[in-house]
N, C-alpha and C positions, 0 to 999 in steps of 0.2 A: 710733773706731766710734761712740763716743756722739753724735759731731758730725753723723753722715750722718742720725740719728734727726731731728735738729732742724731741718736743711735739708730734708727732705722735707715738713715741717709748713709752712714758710714756701713751697715749691714749691705745696702744695697749695692754701694761701690764696690766693695770685697765681692761680693758676688758677680759683679760685672767684669771684674779681674781675671777671677778664677775661671768664669766661663772661657773669658777671649785665650787664657793662658790654655785650655784644653783643647779650644779650637785650633789654636796654633801648632799645637803637640800633634793633633790629630792629623793635619795638613803636613806639616814638617814628616811625619811617619811615612805618609803616602806619597808623598813627592820625592824626596831625596832618593830612594832606588833607582826611579828614574832617571834624576838627573846623573847618578854615579854611573849607570850601565851606559847613559848616553856618551859622558866624558870619557870613560875608558875606550870606546868605540872609535871616538874623534882621535883620541892621543894614538891607538894603533892605527887608524889609516892615515894620520898625520906623518907617523914614522913610516909606515908603507909607501907612502908617494913621494917622500924623499929619498927613499934607497932603492925604487925600481924606475927603471928609466929605458928608453929605446935609444941605440946609439943611431945617430946620423951619419949618413953617407954609406950605409951599409945596408940599410932597408930597403929591398929592390923588387920590381917583377920580372920574374924570369920566364920571358916570352910570355904566353898566356896560359901558361899551366898554375903555376905556383907564386906566391907571393914571400919572400923571405924576409923575415925581421929578426933584428938582436936585442935580445932583452940583457941589460945590465942591471946586475944587483951591488948594492953598496956594502959596506964591512958591518952595519947596524945589525943588531938583535931584531929580526921581525920574522913574523910568521905568517907567510902568504902561501895559499894554496893554489890560487889560480889568477889569471890578469885578465880580463876581456878587452880584446881587440877590436879597436872601432876602425870600419874601413870607411872615409869617405870619398865619394866620387866627384865628378865634375860638375855634376848638377846638384852638389849638396847632399844627397840621400846619404843615408849611413845604413852600415850592416855592422853588427856585434857579433862575435865568436869568442866563447870563452877556451881558454887554453889553461892545462894543468901545468904549473910551474914549481911543483913540489920538490923538482929535482937541481933546481938553481939554486948553489950554494953562494955563502958570502963571498963576497969579492970578485965574482966571475961574471961572463957573460956566455951566453948561449944562443945558438941561431934554430929558431922555430918556422916552420913552415906553414902556409896555408893554401888549399887546393881553390881553383876557381870554382868550383860546386861551394866550397865552403864561404866564400867571399863573395858570391854573386858574378858582376861581370868586371874581371881583375883589369882589363885594358883601362877602365874609367876611374879608377882609383889614383886620387892626387896625394893624400895624405892618410896616414895610421896614427891611431894614437892607442894608449894603452892606461888602463885602470885596474890596480892590484885590487883584490878581493883578501881580507884579512881572515886566517883559518877559523872557523867557527860563527863567522858573520855571513849573515844572507844577504846583506847590502854591498853594493859596488862602492869602493872611493873614489875620491876626485879623480880627474885623469892627471897622470903624473908625467908624461911626456909625447909630445906630437912631432912626428918627422913627416917631410915630404917623401914621395916615392917616385923613383926614377926606374928605368930599366936597367937590368943587371949586366 
């Protein structure tokens, strides 16, 4: 009779291990797709941030009508459909405008313009930053480049 008590302890231990393994499996199956998706987005954003930049010394305000900025793309394979241009004024207020850049090819740079109506008060802008958007992602990547703005 004493042997049956020992056997029930072993059965209870095995059941606890099986329940724990089942719980870990369920959590793994639920969490792994979320982690994989986030990792892929982060990797794409990292590639985009290292490949897209503003050219210093060329970004300027043309009178009071336009701000011209030159975006440079490196040679890496990235899929960026637009950038967010973030203009910062003297009083530290910001204005964000999206700009399509699907026509920006590898190892090239291109001049884009933003009107005064799009940027708010052009005369007060002291710096401009850009942040790329990876194609298919709704979120903006980190700021990849910031330059100061001068008169053209």
